[in-house]
N, C-alpha and C positions, 0 to 999 in steps of 0.2 A: 219488527216491531221497536218502537221505541223502549218499553220497559225491559228486551232483552239486549237492547244494544244503546240504554242511555248515556253509556261514557264514551260510543266510540268514537264520536267527532272530534273529543278533545284527546285520547288516549293513541289515535291516527296519527304516525308520522308523515304528514302528508305534506312536506315540503318541498317536494319535486315532483317534476311532471316532464311528460314528454316534449323534448325541444319543439318549438315552433317554426320548423325549415322548412324550405321548400323541398328537401329531400328527405327522407324518412333515412334515420342513421342508426344503426347497428356496430354493437363492440364483439366480434368473434377471437377467440383463439383457437388455433390449430391444435390436432394431436401430432404428436411427433415431430415439429417443427417448430426449430426457436427461430422468432419474428428477427429477432436482432443480430442473428449471425445470416440471415438468408439474403441472398441479392435478390432487388428489387425485381428483376426479372422475374425469377422464380415465385415472388408473393403475387407479382400479378397473374400469372398464370395458374397458382393457387387457388387465386378467387375466381379465377374466370370458368374453371372447372366444378369450383362448388357454386357458381351460378347456375352450369347447365345441370349439375345433379339436383338442384332445388328448384330449376324452371324460374331463377329468377335473372333478374339484371342486375348485378353487383361491381359496384365501383370502387376499390380502393384506393383508400383519402390518405391514408397514412399510418405507421405505425403507433399505438398506442401505449402508452404504461410499461412495462416491462417486454412483455412478449405478445402481445394483444393485437389484432389489428380494427381500426376504424373503416367501415365500410357505408357507402350509400347506395341507397334502394331508390332509384328515381322513380320507378312504375309505380311506388307504392302508396296511395295516397287517404285510403280509408283504415278505421278503426280494426275493420276487421281483417284486410290485408294485412296490416301489420301484424297483429297476432297471429295470421296464416305463415309467413314468412317466418317469424320466431320458433313457429311449432318447425317447420321444414328445417331449420338450419341447424335446431334441436337436434332434430332426429338423425342429423347426417352422422354418420359412423368414423369422420375425420374433424369432427369439430368437438371440441370440448367444451365450450359455452358459447351462447350467444345470450346478449343484452340488448335493451334498446340504450338510444345515449340518451339522457335526460337531462333536462335543464333543473340546477339546483337555484332555488331564490332565499332571498333575503326574507326570515321571519319576520313577522311584524312583531315588534318589540314596544309596548307603551312607553311613552315618557314620562308618566306620573312620578312624582318623586317615591311615594311610599309601594311602587310595583317591586321594589327590590325585597321588601318585607313579603310581599304575598307568594311566599313558597308554593304556597298550595295552586297555584296557577300555571309556576313555568317548570319546576324543580323535574327532574324524572324519577327521582324514588318515591315518594312521597307525594308529588303535585299531579294535576290531571294534563299537562304540556298543553296548553292554551296556546301558545305561539304557533303551532305546526295546525289549530282547530282553526286559528283565526284568519290562517292563509288561506284556506280553503271558505270559511264564511265566518262574516262578525254580525248578521241580524238583519233582520228585514223589516220596516214598518208593520208588513202585514199580519206579523205573529204577534198574537196578544198574549201575555203573560200574568195573569192573576196571582197575588199575595194575599193572602188572608191571613191576617195577622194583628196586631193593635195599632194598625194604621201609618200612617207617614206623618212626615214635615218635609216641608222646604229645606234644601241644604244647597250649597254652592257644588255639590258634585251631581247635583239631581238636574236634568233638563226636563224643565216644565212642560216642553212641546212634546215629550215621551208621553204623556199622562195621560189616561182617556178618565172621563168621569166616571169617580169611584161613589163608594156609599158606605154609611155609618150602618150596620146589623144588630148592635148591640142592644137589647129590647129591656134589659134588667136596670133601672135607675143607678144604683150600685156599682153597677160594673162599667156602666157608660161614661160617667164621670167627666162630661164634657160640658155642662150646664146647661144643655139641651136635653131634657130627658127622653128618650126614644130613638127610634132609626130615623136617619135622615141622611141628606147627602152630601154630607161634609167627612169623609175618610181620616180627616187629621187626627194624629195621637195626642191628645190632652195631657198624657203622663200615668202613668198607672203605679205609682208610688205609695207604698200601704203604711200603717202604723203599726207597731207591735202587734200581733194578734187580730188585726184588722180583719183578716178574712176566715178567722175562728178557726184556724189549723196549729195556735200555739206558735207561729212562726214571729220572727225577729223583723223589725221595722225595715222596708226597703227603697229606695231609690227609682224614680222612673227607670226602665230598662229600654225604651225606644226600640225594642226588638225588630218593630215592623220596619223601620228606616232602616236598621243593620241588613235587613235581611233581602229590601228591594236594594240597597246600596251593592250588593254581593252580585244580583243578579245584572244592574243597568246601571252602576257608580258611571258617570262621563268618564272615558277613555281618551287617553292620546292627549290630554289638556292640562299637562304638566300642572296639574294638581291631584294631590291626594292618591287615590287607589284607583284600580282600573277594575272596569265591571267585565261580565261575562258575555253579555249579550249588546252590543254596539249598538242597534237601528230597531230593535222592537220596541212595542208600544208597551205599558204597563199600567193595570187595573188593579186599583188596593179598595180591596173590601176590608173595612175595619170590623172583626168578629171577636176580639181579645180586649180586655181591658183591666180594671182594677180586680186583682185576685182573678184573672183569666177571663173563661167565657164559656156560655153554656152551646152544649151540643147542638141543639135547636136553631140558634144562631149563624154557628158554625157552618151548619148543614144550609141553611136558609144563603149564606153568603157564596159557596161552591155550588148549589144551583144558578143563582143569581148570576154569579160569572160566566156560566157556560150558555146563557141565555135561556134558561129555565126562564116561566113565569114563576115569580113568589108573591104571593096575596099581600098586597097593601103596599108592593115596591113598584116603581116603575122598571118596567124593562129595559135589561141591559142590551143596546145598540150593537155593541163592542165586545161579541164573545169568545172567549180567553182559547186558545188551545193547549194551554197548559198553565195549570193549577196549583203554586206552593201552598203547602201546610205544614208549618212547623211548631205543630203544639199538638198534644195527646192529653188521652188520661188515661190512668188504671182500669181496665175490665175489657172485656170480650166485646168484639165488633157486634155490634147490636141490629137486627135486621132494618132499623130506622137509618141507620147509616149506611149499611149494605146495599138497600134501595137506591138511596139518592145517588151512592157512589156509581152503581149499576148503569144509572139514568144517566148521568153526567158523563163517563167513559162510552158508550154506546153514541156520543154524539160528537165522538173523535176528540175527546178533550184527555190529555195525561194528566195525573194526579200525581203529584211527588209530595210524599210524607215523611219527617223525621223519625228514624226509627226509636228515640227517646234516650235519655242520660241517665239511666237509673243502675246501668249495668245488671239487666237484668234479660229474661227470658222477652221478645218483641211481643210474643204472645197475649204479653199481659197489659200490653199498651193499643189503645182504640184513639184514632184510625190505622196505626200502620200496621195492625193485626185484620186490615179487611182484605178481601180480594179485589186485584183489579186496579189497586195502586201500587207506585214504584216506590219502595220502602229504603229509606238509606242510613246505612249505618256510617260511625266516624272512623277513620284513619289516622294516624300521626305522620309527623315529619317523616319517617324512615317507611311509611307503608305499609305499619303493623295497626292492629286492631288498638286503638283508644281505648283506654283501662274504664271509662266511664260509659263506652255506648252499650245499648240493647243490643242482642245479637238473637241469632237463631233461623231455623229455614224458612222464616218469613222476610227475612232481608233478603231484598233483589239486588243491591249493590251497596258498594261505598263509595266514597268519597271524602278529601281531608276534611276533617272537624278540629285536627290542633290535640295537642295533648302539653301539659307543664307550661315551659316557657316559650313552645311552638303554638302560637296564638294566630288568629286569622285578622288581620287587619279589616275592619268594618267601620260603616258612618256610624255615629252617635252625635248627641246633644249632650251638652254640659249643664242642662237644668237637673237638679235633683228631683225636683217633683213636676214643674211645670216647664215648656220648651223655654229653650234659652239659646245660647250659639251652638254653631255648628262645630263637630269634632270629630277625631277618628279615635276608634275604642280597639283594643285587641280581645279576641273572644274566643270559646270554645265550644262545640256541641254540634248534635247533630242537626239543630236547626241549620248551619250554615253550610253542612256537608250537602242537605238537601236542597239548599240553595243554588251552590253550584250544579246539582245535578240538573234543577230546574233550568239555569242558565244553558247548559249544555242542550237540553231536548231543544229550547226556542229556536237554537242556532241548525239545529235539527232538522227543524222544521220549516225553518228560513231555506235551508238549504232544498228540503224535498217535501214540499208541504201534504203529499199524497203519504206521509208514514202513519200507520195507525197507533193509537195506545199499545 
C-alpha cells in the first residue's frame, strides 16, 4: 500500500536493470579455481560440466574482473527462466556466487540551476535520492494531485497545461480576502498578509506567505527547463483547491475541499470531473481528530485516494494536531540534511514516515512571490517545515501511482 511504502520509489536505488541482450548473461565465480591462472581449455571444460550439472546450455564468453567468468545462456528467454537458472547456479556446490549481468544507466539529473541547492532531492544521507526514482518513473497525466492550501499563482516554473480547473472553498469573507466574497471557481492566492493582532491572537504583522504556490512547486515545478528548481512529479496533473486564507481556514472549508478533490458531491459546488488520486494537506490545528474529519477522510480513502498530511512544526506530539492525528492519512514528519529529526517537527507514534524539511541554514528551495501583500513577481525562497516534507511525499506517491495505478491508499 502507498501508506506503508510512501517513499519506496524515491529511496530505491533502481539505476540498473538486466541487460537487453539477445542472450542472457550471468557472472559466476568457481570455488577452488583461480580463473586468471587456469588455461582456457580447463575453463571451457569447467563451464561445460557446470552446464551439465545445472541442466543448462552455458557458453563461456570471457574472464571478467579478477577471478570471475562471464557466461551466456542462449536458451534462457523469460524472467522466470532467468530466476530458475540463477537458482540452479547458486545451488551448485562448486559455485561461489552467481549474479545477473546488468546494464547501468546514466541517472536523470535535471539541468535546473538551483537543483544543486535541492539537497533534499538528491543527497544520500538526508535526501530522497530522486534521480534513481526518475529513472523508473517521471509521472503521467492520468494521475491527479490535489493541493489543498492557500491557492496558487502563475509562475514561470509552473506549466499551465498541467493544471486542471480548481476551486476556492473559503466561505468566510475575512479569510477569503480576494474581493469576491464566498466560494468561486478561482483558486488564485490573493495574499494572506495580516496586520498585528488582526487574527486575534496577539501576533505580529505578517507578509503574505504564498504557501500554496510553494507546495505546488515542490510537487510539480517544471523540471529540466534550465530554470530555477526541479519538481518531483514531471507529468501528473495538478488540482488546486483553495481552503486557507488570511488567518488560516475553517475545518469545514478544508473538508469540503478534500471531498470535492476526491470527486465527491459538495452542496453548492459543481462536481469535480477530475478526481485526484493523492491529496496534500500541509495545514493543521491543535485538536483531536473530530468525528466530522474522520468520517470525511474515511469516505475519501475508500475511493482510492491517498491523503498526505504534514505532522506540524511545534516540536510536540502529533497526537495534538489535526488532521495529522486522524486515521488513514499519511502523516509526515521532517528530517534535516543529515537525515536526523528536525528539531521543530512534531513526532510520535502517529507519524507514518519522514522526509526532508530542513533545519537551520539547510532549507528547501521553493517557488515564491515577491509581493509582501498582493501578488508581484516570481521568485525563489528557502523554507523549512513539515509542509515541504509532506509535499515531497505527495510527489513521490504520485509517481508510485503513475508507475502502478492499482496501488491502494
